[in-house]
N, C-alpha and C positions, 0 to 999 in steps of 0.2 A: 645603517643597513643591518637588518637582523639576519643571522645566519645560524644554521644548525649543521655541524660538520661541514661538508662541502656544499650544502644546499642553501641558496639565497632565497629568503622569503619574499614572495610576490604580493600576497594578500592573505587576509584571514578568511577562512571558510566558515568556521563555527567556533564558539567558545562556551565554556561553562565553569562551574565552580572548581572543577578539578584540573582542567587543562584546556588546550586549544587545538584546533585542527587548521593547518596552514597550507596554502598552496606555495610550493617552492620549486626551484629549478637548480639542476646540477650544473657544474662548469661545462659539461658537454651538451647541455640543452635539454636534458630529460626532465619532464614535469612530474612531480611527485606530490603526494599529500603527506605532510609531516604532523604527527600527533605528538603533543608535548604535555608534560606534567607540570602543573604550577604549584602544587602544594609542597611544603617542606616536610611533611610527615614521613617518618621512616617507614611506617606501615604502608602508606600510599606508594612510596618508592618501590617497596617490595612487590606490591600488587601490580604496579606498572611493569616491573621487570618480568614478572611471571606472565603477564599478557604478551609481552614481546616474545618471550621464549615459546609460548604456545603458538602465536601467529607465525613464527619462523618455521615451525614444524609442518605447516600446512602448505602443500603444493598442488595446484590443480588449475585447469583451464578456467573454471568457473568460480574461483576465489581471487581476491585482490592480494597479491603476494607482497611480502616485506622486501624492501630493497636494501635497507641499511638501518642500523639503530645504534644508540649509545645510551645505555641505562645508567652508566656511571658519571655522565656529564652533570654539571651543576644544575642544568635543567634537562632531565632525561627526555629523549625523543626517539621516535620511530618513523622512518620514511617508508611509505607503501606506494604501490602502483596507484596512479591517479586515474579514476574512472569518471569521465565527464558525462554522467547519465543520471536520469531521475530514478527515484526508488519506485518499487511496486506500489507502495502506499500512495505516493503522489499520482501515479498513473491511473490507478483505479478510481481515485477521488475525482480526477479531472476528466477522464475519458470513458469511464464505465467499465463493465465487466467483460470477461473474455469468454469466447466460445470453446467448445471441446478440443478442436485441433490446436488452437493457440495455447490452451492451458496444458495440453500434453507436451508440446514443445518446451514450454517454460518449466514444467515439472521435471522433464528429463534433465535439463541443465542444473536445476537445484539439487536433484537427486545425485547427480554426478559430483557436485560440490560436497554433498554430505558424505559421499564415499571417500573423497580426498581427506575430509576431516576425520572420518573413522580410521582410515589407514594411518593417520598421524597419531592414533590412540586417544582421540579427543571426542568430547561431546560439546557441540556448540552452545546449547542451552538457551539461545535467544533468537531462534529462527522466526522471522516475522516479516511482513511486507516492507517495513522501513529499513530492514537490514539486507535487502536484496536490491541491488542496482541493476538497471536493465539497459545496457547499450544494445545496438541492433545485432551484434554478433553473439549475444547470449547473456544470461544473468551472471551476476557476480555476488556471491555471499560475502558479507563484510562483518566487521566488529566481533572480535573474539574476546571482548573484555571480561565476560563471565564464563568463558569456556572452562571445562574441567577435564582432567584425565579420568579414565574409566574407573580408577581405584578410589576415587573420592566416595566416601561413604554416605554423605548427606549433603543435600543442596537445598536452596530455597529460591522460589520464584521472585523476581523483581515485580513489585506491585504494578509498576507502570506497564509491564508487558504480559500480565497474567492472562490476557485474552488468548495468547498464543502458546501458553505453557501447557505441558502435559498434566494429567491428573496427578501422577506420582510426584512431579515437580512441585505442584501447588500444595501437596500434602507434606512436602519437606522430605520425601523419600529419595533414595539413590536414583540418579538419572543415568540413562544408557543411550546408545544410539537410537533406540526405539523412541525415546523421548523427543529427539529431533524429528523423527518421522511423524509423530503426532502433531508437532508444531508445523511441519510441512503441510499436513492435511488441513489444519485450520487456515493456513495461508492460502492454499488452493481453493478452499471453500469460499473464503472472502473474495478472491479474485473472480470466482464463478457466480456468486450470488450478490456480492456487494455488502455483506455483513459477516460478522463472526458467527459460528454455528451455536449460538446461545440465544435464549429468549431475549427479545429487544436488541439483538445484535451485541449483547454485552454492555449495554449502556448504563448498567448499575455502577455504583461506586466500586473502587478497587477491592475493598474488603469483602463486599457482597459477592463480587465476581470471583474472588479467590475461593470462597466457600463453594460456589457453583461449579467452578472448574475442578476443584478437588473431588467433588461428588460426581463429576462426569455428567452433569445435566445438560445434554445437548439438544439443540433444535436444528435439524438438518433439512427442514422443509425448504422448498424452492430450488434445490439442487437438481439440475437437468439429469434425467434418467441415464443418459449416455455417459455421464461423468461419475455415476455412483461406483462403478468397479474400480475407478482410480482413486477417488477421494475417501469413500467410506471406510475401506480397510485401514487407512492411515489413522482414522479416528476411533479405532477399537480401544475401549477403556482398559482392557487387559493388554499390557505391553507385550506379553509373550505372543499374542495373536496378531500383532501388527506386522506388515511386510517390512523387510529391510529396504534400505535405499536402493540396493541392487535390484530388488523385486519391483520397486516403483519404476526404476529405469527400464526394466524389461517390459513392464506393462505399457510403457509409452512407445516402445519400439514398433509395435504394429501400426500406430498412427503415423509415425515418422517414415516407416518403410513404404507406406502407401503413396508417399510423395517424394520419390528419390531426387527429383529436381529441385526441391525446396532447400534453401540454405539457412539464412538467418532470419531475423525478425521481419525484414521486408516481405518475406514470403509467408510467414506464419501469423503475424499480428494484424489486427484490424487497422485501417488507415488512421483513425484518430490516435491510436497508440504510436504508430510509426512517426506521424507528424509531430506529436509532442516530444518524442525522443530526439527527432531532428532539430526541433526548435531549441531544446536544451543543449544539444551539442554545439549549435551555432553560437548560442549565448556564451557558453563556457569557453569556446575557442576565442571568441572576441575578448572575453574577460581576461583570459590568460595573456593574450597578446598585449592588451592595454596595460595590464599590471606590469608586465615585463618592460614595456616602454617607459612607464613611470619610474621603475627602479633604475633603468639605464640612464634616464635623465638626471636622477638624483646623484648617481655615482659617476656621471660623466663617461660612462662606458660605451656610449654610442648606441646605435640601433641594436636591439637584441637579436640573436640568431633565432630562426624559426626551427623549432624542434620537430621530431618525427610526428608527435601527437598533433601539433597544429597543422602540419601539412596534410596529414591523413584526414583530419576532420574539417578542414576549411570548406566553407560553403554549406556546412550543415548547421532552442533556448528557452528555456525557462530558467528561473534563478536558482541559486544554491538552495538546499533543502531548508536551512535553518533561518528563522527570523526571531526577533524578540520585541517586546514592548518596552517603551520608555516611559518615565514618569510624566504625568500630566503637567504641562507647563504652559503659561500664557505666552502667546506669540508676540505680545508687545515687547518682550525682552529683546527681540531682534528686529523691531520695526525699522524700516528704512524709507527714504523718500520714494513716494509712489507706490508703496506696498501697504495694503490694508492689513497690517500685521496684527492689530489688536483684536481682530474679529474672529480668529480661529484658534482653537487649542488642539494640539496633536494628541491622538490616542494610540498611535502605532498600528501595525508593526513595521520593522525595517530589516534590512540584511546587508551583506558585505559588499566590498568596494568595486565601483566602475567609474569611468570618467564622465565629465560633464561638457555640455555645450548645447546649442539649439538642435532640434531634430524632431523626428516623428516616432511615436511608439510602435512596437511590433504589431499591435492591434488596437482597435478603437478603445478608448478609456471611457467607461460608463461611470457617471457620478450619480449616485442613487440615494434617496432618503432612507434612513434606517428605521426599521419597524421594531426590532427586538435585538437584544444582546444577551448572550448567556455564556457561562464558563464552559470550557472544554470544546470538543469537536462537535460539529453539527450532527444531529441524530439522523438515522435513516429515514425518519418520517418528516424531516424538515422540508419546507416547501422547495421543490425542485426549481432550479434556475434562479432562486432568490436567497440561497444559503451559502455563506462564504466562511470557511474555516481558516483562521490564521495559521501560518506554517509552523508556529510554535505550539499549535494545537491547544492553546489556552483559552481561545475565544471563538465563539460562533456569532456571526452577524447575519441577521435576516433583513433583507431590504424590501421595500414596498414594491408592488407590482406596477406602479405608475408614478408619474411625477419627476422622473429623472431626466438626464440628458446624456448624450454621447459626444465625445470630443475626438475627432480623428487626428488632430494635431494641435499643439499649443504654439502660440507665437514665440514663446521663449520658456525654457526650463533651465534652471541653474542651481547648483549647490554652491553655497557661498558662506564665507565667514567674514567678520569685520574686526578691526583692531580692538574694539571695546567689547567683544563678545566673550572674552575669556577663553578663547580656543574652541567655543561651540560653533557648530555648523547648522545651517538651515537650508530649506529648499523653497525656492520661489518659482511660481508659475505665472505666466502672462497669457491671457486668452486672446484669441483672434477677435476682431471686431464683430464677426458674425456670430460668435458664441457668448458675447458678454451679456446681452440682454437676458438670455435664457439662464445663464449662471446667476445673474442678479435675482431673477424671479425664484430660482431654486433655493438660494440661500435665504431669501426673504420668507419663503414658505416654511422653513424649518427653524429659523432663528428664534430663540427664546421660548421654545415649546417644551422645554424640560427634557431631561435624559430619559430614554435614548433618542427621543424624536427630534432632538436638535442636532443630530449627527448626520453626516454624509459619508458614504463609503465610495472610495475610488477603486474600481475593479477593472480587470481585463477579462471580459466575458469569454474570449476565445480560449483562454487557458485556465479559467476559473480561479484567477488570482485576486486575492484581496491585497491591494497595494498599500492602502492607508485608510484609516477612518479618522474623521475630524469632527470636532464639536464647533458649531457655528454660533457665535454670540450675537451677531448683528448682520443685517443685510449688507452684501458686498456689491458696490457699484463701480469700483475702479477696475482697470484692466489687469492689475496684478494682485497676487495674494501670497503670503507666506503660509504654507500649509503644514510645515513641520519644522521644529526647532530643537535646540539643545541636543544635537546629535553629535556623534563622532564623525570624522571626515568620511570614513568608508560607508557609514550608514547613509549619510546625506547623498553621497555619490551614487549609491545603489538606487535609492528612491528616485533621484533625478533621472537616472538611466531608464528605470521602469516607466517613467512618465514621458519618455521620448528624447532625453538628452543623448547626444552622440559626440564622439571626439571631434574637435575642430579640424 
């Protein structure tokens, strides 16, 4: 049983080269997100300690607060408020853009968060859609990893987020709270128009975009006229001419005051957004409960107590934000009786842990022939309804507009491992009799056609999720198939859950 201070780890939410983010629970039942550092580098430990100190200084309704931390531990860690909500990036990609009223409500919350950050004497330096989570009671600005105090004399933009950086940040000049306001303006423009305010939506490579951002070469076409007074002043190239966060908040007050009865996102956001937020909440509540039950079974602690978070959110899913790709491996390595394992190679992506057993997906699973695969996110001009970006944002899959099939439930879905698998896990699906002929025709139509036309994508159309893409080596005629192999247990359990597995 893994533990950080008093917090028992329930499951992994995300991981990278420097550390992990874990879902954990206190002895009193409070659910938190624990960020840990994995490197042994003293420089990295100092940077992590600095991040903790900075995050502890920020207090506000619209930020995720630090609960506890220990930077001197053998593995340094920081526990923060757990916010079971999708990011703005996920929401705009899945649900479309926002109208003026919804954007004003959202802008007011983010501006208030920036005021809290400024009052702590800080500049966030990485305000962007993926760093703003949106529960229905209002946005939460997260991730203070590259925040700086006002007196820092020089900063540099991270190339991965240069689309949202201010011109002065891209030029390596000092950043101020006005830099965060520029990033807020880019974020709001993206939410209103569906792209960044640059030519081609900033689809150029990072270095080319860095030059464009530093020069302030904006393209603000497509912004609704009623949003120009809110968004365009934030995008002033001269930092001295930009409004402050308090000015942005004041500018939103007129819209908010016109609807005194409106409260949270249920009143301000479009139905597609509120439904996606609700789905995410339901999924994460279930995941927290199931993870706690697994830990309780392992430790013999009995049924876990239901904390305030679970009680408050019960009845309200989409998956955690992060996914990753695994190496291409032949499924024959885990072939079992009745499984046509040698016919499919897994191409990814997958995510963190949930339980397994037979059940029905949250929405119909479409299995679609792949037309094209490209690196990075799908472009704004990618075919609508046929373009699917992996959550790690490393791959865009475009599917064909015909020739697929939809499965409303599987006969069986299970994550499994075998004694001779060396600890590797796989995911096996069994089709109902009514779907087997169509699946056989579909696999026969793509098998042996050469990459990428020999691939099938499993997607949830309702939430625009790419669950997994597989390469088909031969036509499949049996009822069962292993579609993913050589995974960690939590990866396999998540994919099985996404395909319809549920707790027994």
